C-alpha positions, 0 to 999 in steps of 0.5 A, spaced: 725 048 052 723 047 059 718 052 063 719 052 071 714 054 075 714 056 082 721 058 080 723 062 087 721 057 092 726 052 095 725 046 090 724 051 084 731 055 085 735 048 086 732 046 080 734 052 076 741 051 079 741 044 076 738 046 069 743 051 069 749 046 071 746 041 066 746 046 060 739 045 059 734 050 055 729 053 060 725 059 062 722 061 069 716 064 071 717 069 076 711 072 080 714 079 081 718 084 078 723 083 084 723 076 083 724 076 075 730 081 076 733 077 081 733 071 076 735 075 071 741 077 075 743 070 075 743 069 067 736 066 067 731 067 062 725 070 067 718 071 064 713 075 069 707 072 071 704 066 075 699 061 074 694 065 077 695 070 071 693 065 065 694 070 060 701 071 062 702 063 063 699 062 056 704 067 053 710 064 057 708 057 054 710 059 047 716 054 045 715 050 051 715 042 050 716 040 058 713 043 064 715 043 071 709 044 075 709 047 082 704 052 086 705 054 093 698 056 093 693 053 099 688 050 094 693 048 089 689 044 084 685 051 083 691 053 079 694 047 077 688 044 073 687 050 068 695 050 068 695 043 065 689 044 060 693 050 058 700 046 057 696 041 053 693 046 048 700 050 048 703 043 045 707 041 052 709 034 051 711 032 058 709 035 065 713 034 071 709 035 077 711 036 085 707 032 089 708 030 096 709 023 099 703 020 102 698 023 097 692 019 096 685 021 093 681 019 100 686 022 104 684 025 111 689 031 109 686 036 104 693 038 102 694 031 099 687 031 096 689 037 092 695 034 090 691 027 088 686 031 084 692 034 080 695 027 079 689 024 076 688 030 071 695 029 069 694 021 068 687 023 064 690 029 060 694 024 055 700 028 056 707 024 058 708 026 066 712 024 072 710 025 079 715 027 084 713 025 091 718 028 096 718 027 104 719 033 109 724 038 106 731 039 110 731 046 108 725 047 113 729 047 119 733 053 116 726 056 113 722 055 119 726 054 125 732 057 125 730 064 128 727 060 134 734 056 135 738 063 134 734 066 140 735 060 144 727 058 144 725 051 143 722 048 136 715 046 136 711 041 132 705 036 133 709 031 130 711 027 137 717 022 137 716 019 130 721 019 125 721 022 118 725 021 112 728 028 111 730 030 104 735 036 101 731 040 096 737 039 092 736 032 091 728 033 089 731 038 084 736 033 081 730 028 080 726 033 077 732 035 072 733 028 070 726 027 069 725 034 065 732 032 061 732 025 060 728 019 057 724 013 060 721 017 066 714 018 063 708 015 067 712 014 073 711 016 080 717 017 084 717 017 092 723 021 094 726 021 101 733 022 104 738 016 106 735 015 114 730 017 118 730 022 124 725 025 129 725 032 131 728 031 137 734 027 134 735 033 129 735 038 135 740 033 138 744 033 132 744 041 132 745 041 140 752 037 139 754 042 133 752 048 136 755 046 143 748 048 146 742 045 148 736 046 142 730 043 145 724 040 141 717 040 144 712 036 142 705 040 142 698 037 142 694 038 135 690 044 138 695 048 140 699 047 133 692 049 130 691 055 134 698 057 133 698 057 126 691 060 125 694 066 130 699 068 126 694 069 120 695 062 117 688 060 113 684 055 117 684 050 112 691 050 110 693 050 118 688 044 119 692 040 113 698 042 116 696 039 123 693 033 119 700 032 116 703 031 123 698 026 125 700 022 119 707 023 121 705 020 128 702 014 125 709 013 122 707 015 115 714 019 114 718 014 117 720 011 110 727 011 106 727 009 099 733 008 094 729 012 088 733 019 089 740 015 087 735 010 082 733 017 078 739 021 079 745 016 079 747 019 086 745 018 093 741 023 097 745 028 101 745 026 109 742 030 114 748 031 118 752 034 112 746 039 111 746 041 118 753 042 118 753 046 111 748 050 114 750 051 121 751 059 120 744 060 120 742 057 127 748 061 130 
């Protein structure tokens, strides 16, 4: 039995679809009654609770031998480190953790250092583990930028003109499903990217062509990006992490492609152009 945490996010929902298609036995941890009801309506065994509620989480671990570990909290290690301890105590044998491409213990990015703490804890736990390190999600264009694009407004980011190996979250989920249901993934770290790299400006140009109207990208300074995020109520610690993330992008850290998605899943990663065409109604 598999337990999926982070079940209502971009990767979690895609993983639920992948596991359902594979006929794998699983249940999903749902952080709210509404989320649990939504999952149940899809035929998913949903368990009310989240990683911050250790009583509910421990109960959800009953009968589970494989865990997909994902927390969307800014200080993710505060939830994920105890989650690993509880999983081991409950008899879980294999943990698949969603991390991020570029994670290093001495990174200048506090978000990467959070991931690194959890990765190290997994390595030292004695549990079998697989770590997924994806790059930027294609789905971010719908989640974060579609409203502005619909309104004819520019896309703003402090990413300069650097390119990124955008990945579809369905490909991340496919890799997670393979690691959770198959053999030979123990002890591995998978760097996951799409098949090609594109800058924000190049993605905006692709959308301009598809929409037959101009979609503009504006490369903003770090200070402006930080002020915009904190001005919208984002935690300053997390906003700093996001700014530093794009500093890394400008240094070329995301301008990379790997063949790992195909290596793990047997299928090539989805192309950005196909994703934009599929989701075009979201931008109109």
